[in-house]
N, C-alpha and C positions, 0 to 999 in steps of 0.2 A: 178400570182406572181412567180417570179424566186427566187429560193433558191439555195445557194451554200453550200455544206457540205464538209469540209476538213477532211482528215484522214491521219494517218501515223506518226504523231508527236510523240515525245518521247525523251528518254535519250539515247545518244550514245557517245562512247568514241572518243577522237580526232583521226583522221585518219579513222574512221569508215564511214559507209554509212547508208543512210536512204532514203526512198522513200515516197513521199507525193502524194496524189490524191485528186481531187476535182471534184465532180459531180454536174452539174447544172440540176435542174429540174424545172418544171412548165412553160416551154415555148416550143412552137413548133419549134422555130428558134434556129439554132446553133449560139453561140456567134461569133461575128466577130473576137474578140480577147479574149484570156484568158491569165492570167498571175499569177505570184506569187510575192507578196510583203512581206517585213518583217519589223518588228519594234522591236528594242531593247529598254530597259528602258532608258529614257532620250534622245532618238534619234528620228529623223524623220522617218516616214515610207518611205522605199525606194523600188524601183523596183529591183527584183531579176532576173526575166526572163519573157519574154512574147512570145506569139506565135499567129500568125494569123490563120484564117481559111484555108489559103493556105500554112500553115506550115512554114512560114518565122519566124525566131526566133531572139531574141536579148537577151543579157545577161549583167548584171552588170559586170564591169571589175573585181570585187573582186571574182566572181564565175566562170568566164570563164575557161574552161578546167576541172572544177570539177563538175559542175551541168549540167544537161540535161533536157530540157523541151520538152514534147511531148503531143499530144492530140489524142483522139479518138472521131472524130466528130459524129459517130453513137451513141455513148454513152454520148455525151456532157460532156466529162470528160477530165481534164488536169492533167498531172503528172509532178512531179519534182523529178528526180533522183539526189541525193546528195551524192557525193563521196568525199573522202579525207577531211572530215569535220574538221573544226577548231573551237576552243572556240569562236572566234569572229562571228561565224555563229549562235550563240545562239540568238534566237529571237522568237517572235510570227510570224508565217508565215500565210499570208492571201491570199486567192484565190480571184481573180478578173475576172469578165466576162464582156466584153464590147459588147453591141449591138449598133445598128445604132444611137440611141438617148438616151440610158440608160446604166448605169453601176451598177453592183451589187457586193457586197462583202460578203465573208464568215465570220464566227465568229472568225476564226483563230485557229491555232493549234500550240502548243508550241514545239519548238525544242531546246533541251538543249544538248550542246556538252561539256562534262566534264569527267574527270577521277574520 
């Protein structure tokens, strides 16, 4: 059973930075893709950033230039460095891990950007 555990959420002021991490455990296989999604109240869950096992990345237009996704395949961990945070970045951030035929989700970590 694969389990994803996010960490690093919290309260940060606008313009500040925050780093999220997500560790996948319970599988001998490294996820093909890992990513971060977020969901704000009343909105659909959206992709923030994704990264393949080959380190190809993609970002939502709203976070390009501000967020950086990376992964450590040896640790089965994905990271999201968030800089220049804006109030509209406030959401629950969910880690996702995709394998060849299965996907898994973390429970989410709340990021609040507010003064």
